[in-house]
FIPAVEX-120710 format. One record per atom (N, C-alpha, C, O): x, y, z. Coordinates in pm, whole numbers, padded with zeros to 5 digits, always signed. Each point is the difference from the previous one (the first is absolute). Layout:
! residues N
XYZ ...
//
This chain:
! residues 254
-04567-01374-02144 -00045-00132-00024 -00122-00032+00130 +00006+00052+00111 -00078-00118-00141 -00165-00090+00065 +00095-00116+00051 +00087-00074-00044 -00153+00101+00161 +00012-00091+00121 -00121-00149-00055 +00013-00117+00036 -00088+00154-00100 -00061-00166-00033 -00034+00060-00132 -00063+00102-00028 +00153-00246-00089 -00050+00066-00134 -00080-00164-00027 +00077-00086+00044 -00179+00036-00089 -00042-00117-00093 -00023-00018-00123 -00115+00038-00024 +00183-00090-00092 -00013-00021-00116 -00048-00069-00072 +00076-00090-00037 -00158+00088+00004 -00088-00112-00132 -00012-00240+00142 +00017-00122-00005 -00079+00306+00137 -00008-00190+00102 -00079-00102-00081 -00064+00040-00097 +00064-00152+00125 -00100-00066+00012 +00014-00144+00019 +00104-00047-00044 -00196-00046+00108 -00020-00141+00056 -00062-00053-00088 -00078+00056-00077 +00114-00197+00081 -00191-00045-00076 -00021-00123+00094 +00105-00064+00002 -00162+00031+00045 -00011-00193+00064 -00097-00050-00075 -00121+00020+00002 +00233-00136-00115 -00091-00137-00074 -00027+00154-00168 +00065+00015-00104 -00164+00049+00150 -00066+00043-00146 -00046+00096-00003 -00035+00068-00096 +00026-00040+00286 -00048+00178+00019 +00130+00069+00030 +00094-00053+00058 -00100+00176-00104 +00041+00103-00025 -00082+00082+00138 -00086+00088-00008 +00157-00163+00160 -00066+00099+00050 +00049+00214+00067 -00061+00084+00065 +00205-00090-00136 +00013+00191-00019 +00082-00038-00151 +00015-00122-00008 +00024+00174-00076 -00018+00030-00097 +00099+00153-00051 -00046+00106+00043 +00124-00101-00098 +00111+00146-00054 -00037+00062+00109 -00082+00089-00024 +00115-00102+00158 +00000+00135+00106 +00048+00101+00039 +00072+00004+00100 -00106+00117-00183 +00150+00067+00014 -00040+00137+00096 -00089+00072-00045 +00136-00041+00146 +00011+00052+00121 +00164+00069+00028 +00101-00034-00062 -00106+00114+00148 +00094+00115+00035 -00009+00095+00027 -00016+00094-00078 +00032-00080+00286 +00016+00084+00135 +00149+00035+00027 +00098-00073-00017 -00104+00223+00070 +00082+00025+00007 +00055-00004+00218 -00099-00039+00062 +00154+00052-00017 +00006-00001+00128 -00115+00145+00045 -00047+00074-00087 +00026-00064+00196 -00107+00032+00056 -00108+00046-00049 -00060+00106+00014 +00034-00237-00096 -00178+00036-00024 -00080-00115+00017 +00034-00118+00002 -00154+00173+00010 -00113-00080+00017 -00096-00046-00091 -00103+00067-00015 +00122-00194-00063 -00119-00009-00127 -00075-00105+00066 +00024-00049+00110 -00125+00019-00195 -00119-00113-00030 -00030-00103-00033 +00015+00014-00121 -00044-00103+00134 +00025-00128-00054 -00145-00054-00037 -00025-00089+00081 -00101+00108-00185 -00155-00063+00063 -00013-00050-00122 +00094-00002-00080 -00233-00052+00047 -00002-00083-00111 -00140-00075+00100 -00022+00027+00118 -00042-00106-00190 -00099-00095+00062 +00065-00120+00038 +00116-00035-00021 -00190-00012+00070 +00065-00172+00065 -00004-00099-00093 -00085-00067-00059 +00242+00081+00066 +00084-00141-00121 +00063+00028-00099 +00049-00071-00088 -00051+00268+00118 +00072+00057-00170 +00153-00041+00086 +00087-00021-00084 -00051+00009+00183 +00201-00010-00006 +00055+00048+00063 +00119+00024-00021 -00203+00021+00157 +00076+00143+00070 +00021-00062+00075 +00018+00083+00090 +00010-00253-00010 +00042-00021+00115 +00148-00079-00099 +00113+00027+00041 -00125-00112-00154 +00076+00008-00063 +00106+00023-00054 +00091-00075-00037 -00108+00197+00032 +00074+00124+00008 +00124-00016+00074 +00115-00032-00032 -00198+00078+00191 +00092-00044+00104 +00058-00085+00019 +00121+00012+00018 -00187-00137-00013 +00111-00156-00049 +00135+00006-00026 +00103-00042+00052 -00155+00149-00210 +00165-00031-00126 +00052+00132+00039 +00109+00006-00058 -00128+00123+00135 +00067+00057+00086 +00089-00038+00099 +00121+00024+00009 -00204-00094+00072 +00072-00070+00109 +00084-00133+00014 +00022-00065+00103 +00012+00046-00207 +00059-00124-00097 -00061-00139+00056 +00068-00102-00006 -00225+00101+00072 -00118-00109-00019 +00028-00068-00057 +00053-00104+00040 -00086+00141-00197 -00065-00072-00097 +00157+00079-00117 +00056+00106+00025 -00024-00200-00146 +00136+00072-00060 -00116-00002-00161 -00057-00082-00072 +00075+00236+00085 -00059+00015-00209 +00006-00087-00061 +00048-00097+00060 -00083+00076-00187 +00009-00058-00114 +00072+00048-00175 +00046-00054-00100 -00092+00252+00179 +00070+00043-00062 +00000+00181+00068 -00089+00042+00074 +00220+00046-00126 -00023+00108+00052 +00129+00006+00106 +00081-00075+00054 -00111+00187-00060 +00146+00025+00147 -00035+00108+00080 -00052+00098-00052 +00076-00104+00185 -00001+00075+00126 +00124+00017+00048 +00083-00086+00029 -00075+00258-00020 +00105+00050+00076 -00079+00077+00110 -00109+00052+00023 +00264-00085+00046 -00028+00045+00093 +00113+00114+00098 +00083-00053+00074 -00091+00192-00081 +00128+00070+00033 +00100-00033-00116 +00114-00003+00045 -00120-00020-00158 +00085-00027-00094 +00037-00090-00015 +00080-00015-00092 -00127-00133+00199 +00044-00143-00025 -00156-00081+00008 -00104+00022+00061 +00158-00140-00173 -00080-00087-00037 -00044-00078+00091 +00087-00025+00083 -00224-00043-00056 -00030-00033+00102 -00065-00180-00046 -00044-00095+00064 +00074+00126-00216 -00057-00204-00043 +00108-00059+00069 +00005-00094-00079 +00099+00065+00168 +00110-00090-00021 -00006-00060+00207 +00042-00091+00071 -00133+00235-00063 -00006+00018+00202 -00083-00054+00046 -00119+00001-00032 +00175-00060+00121 -00161-00135+00090 -00082+00160+00070 +00033+00114-00030 -00121-00146+00108 -00060+00058+00080 +00077+00070+00154 -00006+00110+00055 +00058-00205-00033 +00078+00090+00101 +00097+00156-00036 -00010+00118+00035 +00107-00201-00128 +00070+00101-00093 -00067+00095-00028 +00047+00097+00061 -00124-00071-00114 -00180+00064-00008 +00058+00125+00119 +00049+00112+00004 -00077-00182+00053 -00043+00086+00138 +00063+00070+00047 -00025+00118+00026 +00148-00197+00000 +00159+00025+00035 -00005+00143-00105 +00024+00115+00039 -00044-00137-00116 +00072+00168-00131 -00086+00096+00057 +00034+00117+00014 -00192-00182+00033 -00060+00145+00062 -00149+00008-00078 -00069+00099-00026 +00051-00223+00002 -00188+00005-00010 -00118-00106+00064 -00029-00116-00032 -00006+00173+00096 -00099-00033+00123 -00166-00003-00051 -00055+00049-00098 +00014-00118+00194 -00179-00060-00095 -00087-00046+00126 +00021-00092+00079 -00114+00178-00085 -00123-00093+00162 -00086-00056-00099 -00020+00056-00109 -00042-00184+00151 -00155-00033-00128 -00129-00014+00033 -00054+00018+00109 +00023-00042-00181 -00216+00018+00022 -00003-00073+00109 -00051+00069+00088 +00091-00221-00032 -00061-00023+00076 +00130+00011+00112 +00109-00029-00049 -00110+00062+00174 +00068+00054+00135 +00129-00096-00018 -00052-00106+00032 +00152+00082-00054 +00056-00077+00066 +00142+00006+00130 +00111-00053-00006 -00165+00130+00104 +00061-00026+00142 +00048-00109+00044 -00020-00084-00087 +00074+00038+00174 +00066-00076+00070 -00087+00019+00147 +00033+00065+00099 -00194-00170-00129 -00094+00093+00073 +00037+00006+00211 -00035+00079+00088 +00133-00229-00089 +00038-00040+00151 +00115+00040+00020 +00071-00093+00040 -00004+00212-00049 +00106+00075+00025 -00071+00155+00034 -00114+00029-00038 +00179+00039+00095 -00008+00099+00019 +00048+00089-00106 +00092-00023-00079 -00190+00162+00092 +00041+00097-00104 +00082+00042+00002 +00051-00011-00112 +00032+00082+00200 +00136+00019-00006 +00086-00142-00085 +00033+00023-00116 -00011-00119+00155 +00033-00096-00004 -00039-00025-00158 +00066-00089-00054 -00148+00146-00014 -00050-00029-00204 +00120+00077-00038 +00094-00029-00074 -00128+00169+00167 +00103+00148-00068 +00153-00058-00012 +00042-00010-00116 +00036-00026+00211 +00125-00050+00033 +00023-00115-00104 +00118-00001-00036 -00209-00113-00035 +00017-00076-00041 +00085+00089-00136 +00120-00003-00028 -00241+00087-00046 +00068+00064-00141 +00135+00046+00050 +00075-00028-00094 +00011+00094+00210 +00126+00025+00028 +00055-00093-00009 +00083-00005-00090 -00093-00072+00147 +00120-00085+00003 +00174+00045-00115 +00120+00000+00031 -00196+00035-00171 +00033-00014-00066 +00101+00129+00013 +00061+00043-00098 -00052+00006+00211 +00087+00087+00014 +00081+00042+00101 +00049+00111+00018 -00036-00243+00067 +00070-00064+00083 +00153-00052-00031 +00009-00066-00104 +00084+00083+00161 +00149-00008-00113 +00065-00125+00155 +00122-00016+00006 -00200-00047+00088 +00057-00076+00131 -00013-00099-00068 -00097+00012-00074 +00177-00155+00057 +00033-00124-00025 -00046-00105+00095 +00010+00009+00122 -00085-00150-00216 -00104-00070+00014 +00122-00070+00162 -00064-00084+00062 +00173+00101-00014 +00108-00006+00099 -00035+00038+00077 -00033-00082+00086 +00008+00239-00052 -00036+00156+00042 -00170-00060+00081 -00035+00001+00118 -00025-00038-00219 -00111+00002+00031 -00088-00152+00086 -00112+00009+00051 +00211-00163-00055 +00011-00103+00075 +00065+00044+00140 -00076-00012+00096 +00196+00059-00072 +00088+00064+00057 -00017+00074+00115 +00072+00012+00100 -00259+00070-00153 -00027+00154+00060 +00136+00088+00036 +00023+00042+00114 +00088-00016-00262 +00085+00123+00040 -00019+00113+00019 -00120+00025-00017 +00171+00053+00042 +00002+00167+00015 -00099+00034-00070 -00104+00060+00027 +00179-00138-00191 -00053+00035-00150 -00155+00003-00032 -00079+00068-00066 +00078-00158+00132 -00161-00090+00029 -00071+00094+00071 -00097+00062-00044 +00153-00050+00172 -00104+00137+00026 -00047+00147-00016 -00099+00054+00050 +00227+00011-00159 -00012+00080+00015 -00103+00020-00125 -00083+00091-00001 +00099-00204-00121 -00077+00002-00150 -00159+00016+00093 -00066+00102-00015 +00006-00236+00130 -00094-00024+00002 -00067+00198+00089 -00113+00046+00015 +00193-00014+00004 -00071+00101+00085 +00046+00128-00127 -00082+00092+00000 +00152-00081-00063 -00043+00071-00107 -00138-00016-00056 -00101+00070-00007 +00132-00179-00028 -00218-00077-00075 -00080+00045+00026 -00088+00060-00063 +00118-00096+00239 -00086+00044+00034 -00066+00183+00003 -00118+00034-00007 +00219+00037+00017 +00017+00138-00006 -00123+00038-00179 -00084+00086-00024 +00129-00181-00043 -00016+00041-00151 -00126-00040-00019 -00088+00066-00056 +00074-00200+00111 -00179-00050+00017 -00096+00110+00061 -00098+00042-00060 +00139+00002+00196 -00103+00084+00058 -00029+00151-00113 -00103+00057-00038 +00226-00037+00017 +00004+00119-00088 -00066+00015-00098 -00054+00107-00030 +00045-00234-00049 -00164-00022-00081 -00105-00013+00020 -00082-00005-00091 +00042-00009+00243 -00103-00093+00024 -00085+00172+00054 -00120+00026-00002 +00229+00060+00043 -00058+00135+00046 -00049+00096-00096 -00053+00108+00028 +00085-00174-00198 -00022+00061-00126 -00128+00000-00010 -00072+00092-00039 +00027-00245+00092 -00144-00023-00004 -00090-00003+00119 -00118-00035-00009 +00150+00055+00073 -00027-00029+00145 -00016-00080+00100 -00027+00008+00119 +00053-00099-00207 -00006-00167+00042 +00122+00011+00120 +00046-00109+00036 +00021+00255+00042 +00091-00108+00095 -00046-00054+00071 +00052-00111+00016 -00190+00145+00089 -00123-00055+00096 +00006-00064-00003 -00001-00055+00110 +00017-00037-00236 -00031-00123-00055 +00103-00123+00021 -00015-00117-00036 +00098+00161+00086 +00182-00082-00088 +00002-00113+00087 +00043-00095-00064 -00067+00066+00165 -00037-00153+00053 -00111-00027-00021 -00036-00083+00084 -00055+00113-00164 -00132-00054+00000 +00050-00148-00090 +00109-00006-00057 -00202-00099+00059 +00013-00055-00141 -00070+00020-00104 -00118+00025+00025 +00165-00025-00205 -00072+00096-00070 -00075-00015-00051 -00061+00091-00057 +00011-00283+00052 -00132-00040-00010 -00076+00015+00098 -00067-00103-00006 +00015+00181+00126 -00068+00028+00083 -00013+00166-00052 -00115+00038+00021 +00218+00094-00095 -00080+00103-00078 -00136-00028-00043 -00060-00103-00031 +00028+00236+00040 -00128+00015-00096 +00033-00002-00154 +00120-00015-00024 -00216+00028-00101 +00041-00070-00063 +00117+00131-00070 +00119-00008-00031 -00237+00147+00024 +00150+00139-00051 +00104-00046+00048 +00040-00101-00057 +00008+00131+00125 +00137-00033+00024 +00111-00109+00025 +00122-00006+00018 -00224-00070-00027 +00101-00174-00096 +00041+00075-00099 +00108-00022-00054 -00187+00122+00017 -00003+00027-00145 +00159+00090-00004 +00096-00045-00062 -00092+00178+00142 +00117+00090+00078 +00128-00093-00008 +00099+00039-00062 -00101-00124+00106 +00083-00105+00066 +00105-00030-00095 +00117+00032-00024 -00229-00126-00032 +00051-00020-00186 +00051+00075-00034 +00119-00028-00015 -00151+00147-00018 +00103+00111-00105 +00120+00077+00063 +00076+00076-00060 -00071-00129+00275 +00104+00046+00090 +00134-00114-00015 +00119+00003+00034 -00195-00092-00096 +00077-00212+00023 +00063+00111-00149 +00080+00093+00009 -00118-00121-00078 +00022+00076-00159 +00101+00110-00028 +00096-00008-00078 -00127+00099+00143 +00109+00184-00017 +00118-00087+00155 +00088+00077+00039 -00092-00239+00046 +00087+00000+00021 +00175+00017-00070 +00108+00046+00037 -00184-00133-00193 +00150-00054-00105 +00105+00109-00013 +00122+00003-00018 -00241+00105+00040 +00062+00114-00080 +00006+00011-00129 +00108-00007-00058 -00209+00025+00001 -00041+00016-00118 +00052+00068-00094 +00022+00116+00035 +00014-00145-00166 -00029+00151-00062 -00182+00013-00117 -00037+00098-00064 -00027-00219+00075 -00094-00023-00004 -00100-00075+00039 +00009-00121+00020 -00110+00188-00007 -00124-00171+00113 -00130+00045-00097 -00054+00105-00034 +00038-00240+00011 -00117-00018-00090 -00061-00044+00084 +00046-00094+00065 -00240+00176-00024 -00084-00021+00061 -00100-00110-00046 -00108+00059+00009 +00081-00198-00057 -00098-00029-00040 -00071-00006+00077 +00019-00072+00098 -00167+00173-00120 -00172-00041+00036 +00031+00034+00137 -00059-00076+00076 +00141+00175-00007 -00027+00104+00124 -00079-00019+00079 -00002-00063+00106 -00102+00151-00188 -00139+00010+00093 -00062-00140+00010 -00061-00004+00107 +00052-00102-00167 -00096-00112-00041 -00048-00030+00123 +00082-00019+00090 -00265+00006-00054 +00060-00060+00129 -00091+00128+00118 -00078-00031+00089 +00129+00197-00132 +00010+00091+00106 -00204+00043-00018 -00081-00042-00083 +00065+00117+00174 -00090+00106-00004 +00033+00136-00017 +00105+00062+00018 -00193-00036-00050 +00044+00195-00118 +00147+00052+00142 +00120+00022-00020 -00196-00019+00147 +00100+00085+00116 +00075-00047+00005 +00086+00084-00025 +00010-00268+00060 +00096-00010-00078 +00072-00009-00164 +00120+00001-00027 -00225-00009-00058 +00040+00093-00085 +00098+00117+00026 +00119+00030+00010 -00224+00010-00006 +00033+00200+00061 +00212-00023+00050 +00100+00041-00059 -00115-00109+00167 +00104-00018+00053 +00158-00088-00073 +00117+00027+00026 -00164-00114-00103 +00079+00045-00135 +00031+00024-00066 +00107-00044-00041 -00168+00122-00014 +00069+00104-00064 +00087+00150+00011 +00055+00075-00080 -00078-00081+00236 +00022+00097+00094 +00156-00111+00018 +00105+00052-00038 -00100-00136+00069 +00115-00112+00024 +00072+00035-00109 +00088+00083+00023 -00100-00129-00160 +00071-00013-00087 +00046+00183-00051 +00121+00017-00005 -00173+00057-00017 +00040+00158+00055 +00140-00045+00081 +00094+00001-00080 -00064-00029+00177 +00098+00024+00102 +00090-00093-00047 +00116+00037+00024 -00122-00139-00080 +00096-00131+00052 +00094+00073-00180 +00114-00033-00031 -00214+00143-00063 +00064+00037-00099 +00111+00135-00003 +00095+00034-00072 -00174+00029+00213 +00070+00169+00033 +00120-00039+00044 +00106+00062-00013 -00132-00208+00086 +00100-00005+00159 +00078-00066-00065 +00117+00017+00034 -00134-00092-00122 +00149-00145-00071 -00008+00005-00119 +00038-00097-00066 -00079+00189+00015 +00065+00099-00185 +00016-00136-00071 +00106-00031-00055 -00232-00064+00060 +00023-00100-00111 -00127+00026-00041 -00092+00066+00048 +00113-00172-00212 -00103-00021-00077 -00093-00101+00071 +00008-00067+00103 -00101+00083-00201 -00090-00107+00064 -00090-00020-00091 -00067+00096-00036 +00041-00258-00037 -00115+00032-00054 -00052-00108+00021 +00057-00107+00018 -00205+00135-00020 -00143-00009+00012 -00079-00155-00095 +00008-00044-00114 -00075+00009+00229 -00090-00129-00075 -00199+00058+00064 -00077-00038+00088 +00076+00095-00149 -00144+00005+00094 -00106+00044-00039 -00003+00120-00029 -00112-00196+00017 -00151+00034-00044 -00104+00129+00092 -00104+00049-00044 +00157-00020+00155 -00057+00137+00054 +00042+00094-00087 +00113+00045+00018 -00191+00005-00127 +00038+00105-00091 -00022+00106+00099 +00095+00052-00057 -00130+00037+00157 -00050+00092+00066 +00207+00006+00157 +00059+00087+00063 -00047-00216-00082 +00221+00036+00027 +00031+00022-00065 +00057+00109+00009 -00053-00213-00217 +00036+00033-00066 +00051+00086-00061 +00117+00026-00027 -00242+00035-00003 -00039+00185-00057 +00091+00110+00129 +00064+00098-00039 -00070-00121+00135 +00001+00118+00122 +00171-00038+00001 +00059+00106+00022 +00020-00199-00035 +00146+00059+00038 +00087-00058-00078 +00115+00037+00026 -00124-00131-00132 +00090-00014-00143 -00007+00079-00121 -00104+00016-00065 +00201+00026+00041 +00042+00112-00096 -00022-00015-00113 -00037+00097-00066 +00063-00293-00030 -00023-00024-00040 -00055-00111-00033 +00054-00074+00082 -00134-00004-00152 -00095-00123-00013 +00053-00102-00145 +00013+00051-00112 +00005-00161+00133 +00010-00107-00126 -00163-00103+00005 -00066-00029+00100 +00050+00009-00179 -00188-00123-00004 +00055-00102-00018 +00104+00050-00042 -00083-00170+00038 +00011-00058-00077 -00113-00053-00057 -00095+00076+00020 +00056-00197-00096 -00076-00054-00003 +00022-00123-00110 +00058+00030-00104 -00095-00147+00121 +00028-00083-00063 +00164-00047-00034 +00037-00064-00098 +00023+00100+00178 +00163-00012+00066 +00110+00156-00075 +00109+00048+00034 -00207-00014-00145 +00024+00124-00058 -00035+00172+00038 -00113+00045+00015 +00261+00046-00004 -00045+00147+00038 -00090+00032-00064 +00022+00013-00120 -00173+00017+00177 -00095+00061-00072 +00024+00181-00027 -00040+00061-00099 +00091-00020+00178 +00026+00110+00068 +00061+00058+00075 +00000-00063+00106 +00089+00203-00097 +00077+00025+00132 -00020+00176-00028 -00036+00066-00097 +00072-00038+00217 -00012+00127-00011 -00078+00065+00125 -00106-00056+00027 +00137+00156+00046 -00074+00129+00104 -00134-00102-00003 -00069-00048-00090 +00068+00040+00239 -00190-00019+00050 -00081+00067-00082 -00107-00050-00035 +00138+00149+00000 -00173+00131-00068 +00055-00087-00203 -00083+00004-00090 +00219-00065+00067 +00000-00033-00132 -00121-00145-00009 -00073-00046-00089 +00106+00009+00243 -00065-00130-00006 -00127-00094-00003 -00028-00115-00034 -00054+00265+00105 -00054+00010+00014 -00135+00041-00084 -00119-00032+00007 +00185+00104-00075 -00105+00040-00118 +00076-00097-00139 -00035+00019-00116 +00116-00097+00146 +00052-00118-00125 -00112-00045-00022 -00057-00063+00089 -00019+00092-00248 -00109-00083-00028 -00009-00142+00017 -00101-00065+00028 +00243+00017-00052 +00024-00145-00039 -00033-00090+00093 -00061-00106+00004 +00151+00220+00116 +00016-00042+00185 -00084-00048+00041 +00011-00110+00056 -00190+00207-00074 -00098+00015+00076 -00101-00142-00056 -00082-00051+00077 +00101+00006-00200 -00003-00073-00047 +00005-00121-00003 -00093-00077-00025 +00185+00055+00046 +00100-00161+00061 -00023+00031+00184 -00027-00104+00060 +00033+00221+00022 +00003-00083+00122 -00110+00119+00064 -00110-00025+00050 +00168+00154-00067 -00047+00108+00110 -00107+00031-00005 -00060+00067+00083 -00001-00133-00227 -00163+00009-00020 -00068-00087+00130 -00104+00051+00041 +00135-00139+00009 -00049-00105+00036 +00078-00017+00200 -00005-00076+00097 +00066+00205-00141 -00001+00027+00201 -00091+00080+00025 -00046+00067-00093 -00017-00050+00258 -00070+00064+00007 +00030+00135+00074 -00088+00085+00011 
//
C-alpha cells in the first residue's frame, strides 16, 4: 500500500484552476521532488496535502486514510509535517524550545499536572528536553540550544525548522523550497542534512525546490507541474532529458 496517493486532485479559485487532475503516488522511505515554474501550483499541492486548502475535486489517501475531512492538526497527528518557503520559527524563543513545541504531542501529562507541577509534569518535561537535544545533535545545533532562534544564521534556521518538523514524528516530511535564500555552501550542507534525515529517521520526503542541482542530486523521482497539471514524472535523468520539460521549465534554468 502506498504511503501517499493523490487521485484526480484539483482546486479552483473562482474561475482559475490552480491544480487540475493531479495524480501522484509515493511509498514509505522515498524521496521525491516536485518542480515547476513559479505559479505552477506546487505550494498549492502542499496546502492541499496538509489540509490548509480543501480540494474541489479528487481524493487524498495517506496510509490508507482519506484526508479530505481532516483538519491540519489531525493531518499532522496522522504523520505529515512540513516546512515553509518563508521560515516560520518562533524567533524570540530559544532553539530548544522551538523543537519542544513539536514534541508536546508526545507527552501525556494532564493540564492539572502542568498547573500544579506534579511529578508527571517534571518527568514529561525532562523527557522532552532529552528528545529535543537528541534532535539538535542530528543537525549539529546542540551548542545553540539556549540561543534565540532569530539569532541563528539563516542556514541554521532552516535546519532548525526541519528539526522542529521532525519532532512531530512524521511519516512524511514536506519541504517547501528549503534552499531558498541559501548560498552555495549552505545548499551543499542542506543536501547532506536531507540525506542524513532520510537515513536516520526512515521517512518519506517530498521536496519543492528550484535549485536543480539539489533536486537532481538527491531525488529518486521527480514530478513536474505546469499550469496545475503534471507535465512529466520520472527519474532525474528522464526528467532532464524530457523535451516537454526542457521547453516548459528546465530550458529557462541557469
